[in-house]
Steps between C-alpha positions, in 0.01 A plus 500: 500500500728251655875509440719204540805566721857387439670408826865436504716388792747781420725467807569203726732596791687166543845377377317245274231745373244243618268570793547251795118509565256230415443616139874526402439805287788563258623835381358566158182291537212678323132437556201640315231586758152508353172367642682191625820459688797392281527130395642242462792648700328732747656773715543508880155527672650755761643712219172494315316611813748797533471620145128418430357843586737672269451246228115550519538881487731466194261249341195713538636838390637637184867582446568862583243498789598571873631138530850535354652242279744318587477419864748313718373294792725316742378164659424493863840348576695760316677265280324537163401818323239458240455753219141536370405663170196507274506285184409698192 
């Protein structure tokens, strides 16, 4: 079993709702995380590093397991909070 994960930039803590970092993440952006990182518009590599262990746990376990769904992870800079959930 391998679940795909929906990853939404749920909150961006700036006046413009756009992260000032290199990826310029916008509030509301959605990525589907599967066996590859999202394309053609990818997500911030630092944010991906921060949420990858949770993404992997959610991808490899069934809904209802000890790994709860959804999960919220904040990027290392504290600007963007991503909401992860399993795709049915």
